[in-house]
mmCIF file of the N, C-alpha and C atoms, coordinates in Angstrom:
data_MODEL
# 
_entry.id   MODEL 
# 
loop_
_atom_site.group_PDB 
_atom_site.id 
_atom_site.type_symbol 
_atom_site.label_atom_id 
_atom_site.label_alt_id 
_atom_site.label_comp_id 
_atom_site.label_asym_id 
_atom_site.label_entity_id 
_atom_site.label_seq_id 
_atom_site.pdbx_PDB_ins_code 
_atom_site.Cartn_x 
_atom_site.Cartn_y 
_atom_site.Cartn_z 
_atom_site.occupancy 
_atom_site.B_iso_or_equiv 
_atom_site.pdbx_formal_charge 
_atom_site.auth_seq_id 
_atom_site.auth_comp_id 
_atom_site.auth_asym_id 
_atom_site.auth_atom_id 
_atom_site.pdbx_PDB_model_num 
ATOM 1   N N  . MET A 1 1  ? -95.833 49.928 122.186 1.00 0.00 ? 1  MET A N  1 
ATOM 2   C CA . MET A 1 1  ? -94.919 49.063 121.464 1.00 0.00 ? 1  MET A CA 1 
ATOM 3   C C  . MET A 1 1  ? -95.223 49.179 119.972 1.00 0.00 ? 1  MET A C  1 
ATOM 4   N N  . CYS A 1 2  ? -94.184 49.160 119.187 1.00 0.00 ? 2  CYS A N  1 
ATOM 5   C CA . CYS A 1 2  ? -94.323 49.251 117.739 1.00 0.00 ? 2  CYS A CA 1 
ATOM 6   C C  . CYS A 1 2  ? -94.068 47.871 117.131 1.00 0.00 ? 2  CYS A C  1 
ATOM 7   N N  . LEU A 1 3  ? -95.081 47.296 116.538 1.00 0.00 ? 3  LEU A N  1 
ATOM 8   C CA . LEU A 1 3  ? -94.931 45.981 115.919 1.00 0.00 ? 3  LEU A CA 1 
ATOM 9   C C  . LEU A 1 3  ? -94.712 46.152 114.423 1.00 0.00 ? 3  LEU A C  1 
ATOM 10  N N  . LEU A 1 4  ? -93.583 45.678 113.946 1.00 0.00 ? 4  LEU A N  1 
ATOM 11  C CA . LEU A 1 4  ? -93.244 45.797 112.536 1.00 0.00 ? 4  LEU A CA 1 
ATOM 12  C C  . LEU A 1 4  ? -93.313 44.436 111.861 1.00 0.00 ? 4  LEU A C  1 
ATOM 13  N N  . SER A 1 5  ? -93.617 44.451 110.597 1.00 0.00 ? 5  SER A N  1 
ATOM 14  C CA . SER A 1 5  ? -93.705 43.225 109.811 1.00 0.00 ? 5  SER A CA 1 
ATOM 15  C C  . SER A 1 5  ? -92.374 42.942 109.124 1.00 0.00 ? 5  SER A C  1 
ATOM 16  N N  . ASN A 1 6  ? -92.057 41.676 108.933 1.00 0.00 ? 6  ASN A N  1 
ATOM 17  C CA . ASN A 1 6  ? -90.867 41.272 108.186 1.00 0.00 ? 6  ASN A CA 1 
ATOM 18  C C  . ASN A 1 6  ? -91.138 41.179 106.689 1.00 0.00 ? 6  ASN A C  1 
ATOM 19  N N  . ASP A 1 7  ? -92.385 41.382 106.289 1.00 0.00 ? 7  ASP A N  1 
ATOM 20  C CA . ASP A 1 7  ? -92.775 41.281 104.883 1.00 0.00 ? 7  ASP A CA 1 
ATOM 21  C C  . ASP A 1 7  ? -92.698 42.656 104.220 1.00 0.00 ? 7  ASP A C  1 
ATOM 22  N N  . ILE A 1 8  ? -91.741 42.832 103.303 1.00 0.00 ? 8  ILE A N  1 
ATOM 23  C CA . ILE A 1 8  ? -91.539 44.125 102.639 1.00 0.00 ? 8  ILE A CA 1 
ATOM 24  C C  . ILE A 1 8  ? -92.805 44.596 101.922 1.00 0.00 ? 8  ILE A C  1 
ATOM 25  N N  . ASN A 1 9  ? -93.622 43.679 101.478 1.00 0.00 ? 9  ASN A N  1 
ATOM 26  C CA . ASN A 1 9  ? -94.843 44.044 100.753 1.00 0.00 ? 9  ASN A CA 1 
ATOM 27  C C  . ASN A 1 9  ? -95.887 44.703 101.651 1.00 0.00 ? 9  ASN A C  1 
ATOM 28  N N  . ASP A 1 10 ? -95.701 44.640 102.968 1.00 0.00 ? 10 ASP A N  1 
ATOM 29  C CA . ASP A 1 10 ? -96.601 45.326 103.893 1.00 0.00 ? 10 ASP A CA 1 
ATOM 30  C C  . ASP A 1 10 ? -96.333 46.832 103.937 1.00 0.00 ? 10 ASP A C  1 
ATOM 31  N N  . TYR A 1 11 ? -95.250 47.278 103.313 1.00 0.00 ? 11 TYR A N  1 
ATOM 32  C CA . TYR A 1 11 ? -94.862 48.683 103.334 1.00 0.00 ? 11 TYR A CA 1 
ATOM 33  C C  . TYR A 1 11 ? -94.896 49.226 101.910 1.00 0.00 ? 11 TYR A C  1 
ATOM 34  N N  . TYR A 1 12 ? -96.010 49.834 101.550 1.00 0.00 ? 12 TYR A N  1 
ATOM 35  C CA . TYR A 1 12 ? -96.255 50.273 100.179 1.00 0.00 ? 12 TYR A CA 1 
ATOM 36  C C  . TYR A 1 12 ? -95.145 51.172 99.648  1.00 0.00 ? 12 TYR A C  1 
ATOM 37  N N  . PHE A 1 13 ? -94.706 52.141 100.445 1.00 0.00 ? 13 PHE A N  1 
ATOM 38  C CA . PHE A 1 13 ? -93.746 53.140 99.956  1.00 0.00 ? 13 PHE A CA 1 
ATOM 39  C C  . PHE A 1 13 ? -92.442 52.507 99.477  1.00 0.00 ? 13 PHE A C  1 
ATOM 40  N N  . VAL A 1 14 ? -91.946 51.497 100.171 1.00 0.00 ? 14 VAL A N  1 
ATOM 41  C CA . VAL A 1 14 ? -90.655 50.897 99.809  1.00 0.00 ? 14 VAL A CA 1 
ATOM 42  C C  . VAL A 1 14 ? -90.783 49.654 98.937  1.00 0.00 ? 14 VAL A C  1 
ATOM 43  N N  . SER A 1 15 ? -91.996 49.214 98.662  1.00 0.00 ? 15 SER A N  1 
ATOM 44  C CA . SER A 1 15 ? -92.150 47.982 97.883  1.00 0.00 ? 15 SER A CA 1 
ATOM 45  C C  . SER A 1 15 ? -92.828 48.200 96.536  1.00 0.00 ? 15 SER A C  1 
ATOM 46  N N  . GLN A 1 16 ? -92.780 49.414 96.010  1.00 0.00 ? 16 GLN A N  1 
ATOM 47  C CA . GLN A 1 16 ? -93.418 49.685 94.735  1.00 0.00 ? 16 GLN A CA 1 
ATOM 48  C C  . GLN A 1 16 ? -92.642 49.097 93.561  1.00 0.00 ? 16 GLN A C  1 
ATOM 49  N N  . GLY A 1 17 ? -91.351 48.900 93.734  1.00 0.00 ? 17 GLY A N  1 
ATOM 50  C CA . GLY A 1 17 ? -90.525 48.296 92.691  1.00 0.00 ? 17 GLY A CA 1 
ATOM 51  C C  . GLY A 1 17 ? -90.430 46.798 92.900  1.00 0.00 ? 17 GLY A C  1 
ATOM 52  N N  . LYS A 1 18 ? -89.526 46.188 92.186  1.00 0.00 ? 18 LYS A N  1 
ATOM 53  C CA . LYS A 1 18 ? -89.317 44.755 92.351  1.00 0.00 ? 18 LYS A CA 1 
ATOM 54  C C  . LYS A 1 18 ? -88.604 44.495 93.665  1.00 0.00 ? 18 LYS A C  1 
ATOM 55  N N  . THR A 1 19 ? -89.055 43.497 94.396  1.00 0.00 ? 19 THR A N  1 
ATOM 56  C CA . THR A 1 19 ? -88.377 43.127 95.633  1.00 0.00 ? 19 THR A CA 1 
ATOM 57  C C  . THR A 1 19 ? -87.379 42.009 95.387  1.00 0.00 ? 19 THR A C  1 
ATOM 58  N N  . THR A 1 20 ? -87.492 41.330 94.258  1.00 0.00 ? 20 THR A N  1 
ATOM 59  C CA . THR A 1 20 ? -86.542 40.286 93.869  1.00 0.00 ? 20 THR A CA 1 
ATOM 60  C C  . THR A 1 20 ? -86.147 40.515 92.420  1.00 0.00 ? 20 THR A C  1 
ATOM 61  N N  . ILE A 1 21 ? -84.845 40.513 92.161  1.00 0.00 ? 21 ILE A N  1 
ATOM 62  C CA . ILE A 1 21 ? -84.346 40.651 90.800  1.00 0.00 ? 21 ILE A CA 1 
ATOM 63  C C  . ILE A 1 21 ? -83.620 39.360 90.457  1.00 0.00 ? 21 ILE A C  1 
ATOM 64  N N  . PRO A 1 22 ? -84.121 38.606 89.475  1.00 0.00 ? 22 PRO A N  1 
ATOM 65  C CA . PRO A 1 22 ? -83.495 37.330 89.122  1.00 0.00 ? 22 PRO A CA 1 
ATOM 66  C C  . PRO A 1 22 ? -82.017 37.503 88.773  1.00 0.00 ? 22 PRO A C  1 
ATOM 67  N N  . GLY A 1 23 ? -81.172 36.643 89.331  1.00 0.00 ? 23 GLY A N  1 
ATOM 68  C CA . GLY A 1 23 ? -79.749 36.654 89.013  1.00 0.00 ? 23 GLY A CA 1 
ATOM 69  C C  . GLY A 1 23 ? -78.923 37.660 89.795  1.00 0.00 ? 23 GLY A C  1 
ATOM 70  N N  . VAL A 1 24 ? -79.547 38.406 90.713  1.00 0.00 ? 24 VAL A N  1 
ATOM 71  C CA . VAL A 1 24 ? -78.809 39.391 91.505  1.00 0.00 ? 24 VAL A CA 1 
ATOM 72  C C  . VAL A 1 24 ? -78.677 38.877 92.934  1.00 0.00 ? 24 VAL A C  1 
ATOM 73  N N  . ASP A 1 25 ? -77.436 38.842 93.417  1.00 0.00 ? 25 ASP A N  1 
ATOM 74  C CA . ASP A 1 25 ? -77.141 38.421 94.780  1.00 0.00 ? 25 ASP A CA 1 
ATOM 75  C C  . ASP A 1 25 ? -76.970 39.685 95.626  1.00 0.00 ? 25 ASP A C  1 
ATOM 76  N N  . ASP A 1 26 ? -77.942 39.980 96.477  1.00 0.00 ? 26 ASP A N  1 
ATOM 77  C CA . ASP A 1 26 ? -77.908 41.206 97.272  1.00 0.00 ? 26 ASP A CA 1 
ATOM 78  C C  . ASP A 1 26 ? -76.666 41.288 98.154  1.00 0.00 ? 26 ASP A C  1 
ATOM 79  N N  . GLY A 1 27 ? -76.249 40.172 98.736  1.00 0.00 ? 27 GLY A N  1 
ATOM 80  C CA . GLY A 1 27 ? -75.065 40.161 99.588  1.00 0.00 ? 27 GLY A CA 1 
ATOM 81  C C  . GLY A 1 27 ? -73.820 40.532 98.816  1.00 0.00 ? 27 GLY A C  1 
ATOM 82  N N  . GLU A 1 28 ? -73.678 39.968 97.623  1.00 0.00 ? 28 GLU A N  1 
ATOM 83  C CA . GLU A 1 28 ? -72.524 40.270 96.776  1.00 0.00 ? 28 GLU A CA 1 
ATOM 84  C C  . GLU A 1 28 ? -72.544 41.740 96.344  1.00 0.00 ? 28 GLU A C  1 
ATOM 85  N N  . GLU A 1 29 ? -73.708 42.235 95.945  1.00 0.00 ? 29 GLU A N  1 
ATOM 86  C CA . GLU A 1 29 ? -73.827 43.633 95.528  1.00 0.00 ? 29 GLU A CA 1 
ATOM 87  C C  . GLU A 1 29 ? -73.475 44.581 96.673  1.00 0.00 ? 29 GLU A C  1 
ATOM 88  N N  . CYS A 1 30 ? -73.919 44.253 97.870  1.00 0.00 ? 30 CYS A N  1 
ATOM 89  C CA . CYS A 1 30 ? -73.616 45.080 99.042  1.00 0.00 ? 30 CYS A CA 1 
ATOM 90  C C  . CYS A 1 30 ? -72.113 45.089 99.310  1.00 0.00 ? 30 CYS A C  1 
ATOM 91  N N  . ALA A 1 31 ? -71.481 43.912 99.251  1.00 0.00 ? 31 ALA A N  1 
ATOM 92  C CA . ALA A 1 31 ? -70.036 43.815 99.484  1.00 0.00 ? 31 ALA A CA 1 
ATOM 93  C C  . ALA A 1 31 ? -69.261 44.622 98.443  1.00 0.00 ? 31 ALA A C  1 
ATOM 94  N N  . LEU A 1 32 ? -69.652 44.529 97.184  1.00 0.00 ? 32 LEU A N  1 
ATOM 95  C CA . LEU A 1 32 ? -68.981 45.289 96.129  1.00 0.00 ? 32 LEU A CA 1 
ATOM 96  C C  . LEU A 1 32 ? -69.156 46.798 96.327  1.00 0.00 ? 32 LEU A C  1 
ATOM 97  N N  . THR A 1 33 ? -70.338 47.205 96.755  1.00 0.00 ? 33 THR A N  1 
ATOM 98  C CA . THR A 1 33 ? -70.587 48.618 97.029  1.00 0.00 ? 33 THR A CA 1 
ATOM 99  C C  . THR A 1 33 ? -69.707 49.097 98.177  1.00 0.00 ? 33 THR A C  1 
ATOM 100 N N  . ASP A 1 34 ? -69.614 48.294 99.241  1.00 0.00 ? 34 ASP A N  1 
ATOM 101 C CA . ASP A 1 34 ? -68.764 48.655 100.379 1.00 0.00 ? 34 ASP A CA 1 
ATOM 102 C C  . ASP A 1 34 ? -67.308 48.814 99.958  1.00 0.00 ? 34 ASP A C  1 
ATOM 103 N N  . VAL A 1 35 ? -66.819 47.913 99.102  1.00 0.00 ? 35 VAL A N  1 
ATOM 104 C CA . VAL A 1 35 ? -65.436 47.994 98.623  1.00 0.00 ? 35 VAL A CA 1 
ATOM 105 C C  . VAL A 1 35 ? -65.225 49.303 97.872  1.00 0.00 ? 35 VAL A C  1 
ATOM 106 N N  . ARG A 1 36 ? -66.154 49.654 97.000  1.00 0.00 ? 36 ARG A N  1 
ATOM 107 C CA . ARG A 1 36 ? -66.037 50.892 96.222  1.00 0.00 ? 36 ARG A CA 1 
ATOM 108 C C  . ARG A 1 36 ? -66.078 52.124 97.124  1.00 0.00 ? 36 ARG A C  1 
ATOM 109 N N  . ILE A 1 37 ? -66.943 52.117 98.114  1.00 0.00 ? 37 ILE A N  1 
ATOM 110 C CA . ILE A 1 37 ? -67.035 53.258 99.029  1.00 0.00 ? 37 ILE A CA 1 
ATOM 111 C C  . ILE A 1 37 ? -65.732 53.397 99.815  1.00 0.00 ? 37 ILE A C  1 
ATOM 112 N N  . GLN A 1 38 ? -65.203 52.279 100.300 1.00 0.00 ? 38 GLN A N  1 
ATOM 113 C CA . GLN A 1 38 ? -63.965 52.308 101.075 1.00 0.00 ? 38 GLN A CA 1 
ATOM 114 C C  . GLN A 1 38 ? -62.775 52.755 100.233 1.00 0.00 ? 38 GLN A C  1 
ATOM 115 N N  . SER A 1 39 ? -62.769 52.407 98.943  1.00 0.00 ? 39 SER A N  1 
ATOM 116 C CA . SER A 1 39 ? -61.640 52.767 98.083  1.00 0.00 ? 39 SER A CA 1 
ATOM 117 C C  . SER A 1 39 ? -61.759 54.194 97.546  1.00 0.00 ? 39 SER A C  1 
ATOM 118 N N  . GLY A 1 40 ? -62.927 54.789 97.706  1.00 0.00 ? 40 GLY A N  1 
ATOM 119 C CA . GLY A 1 40 ? -63.124 56.167 97.265  1.00 0.00 ? 40 GLY A CA 1 
ATOM 120 C C  . GLY A 1 40 ? -63.364 56.319 95.775  1.00 0.00 ? 40 GLY A C  1 
ATOM 121 N N  . SER A 1 41 ? -63.716 55.225 95.086  1.00 0.00 ? 41 SER A N  1 
ATOM 122 C CA . SER A 1 41 ? -63.981 55.342 93.649  1.00 0.00 ? 41 SER A CA 1 
ATOM 123 C C  . SER A 1 41 ? -65.358 54.850 93.299  1.00 0.00 ? 41 SER A C  1 
# 
């Protein structure tokens, strides 16, 4: 069985940058990215 952690800081390779950016809503950014990908621009 593979036990994974929910804490991003437990994974050095993917947590070297900031894990939280003040004033940025990840959900909103993801939705906007999806819209752009779907529209082809």
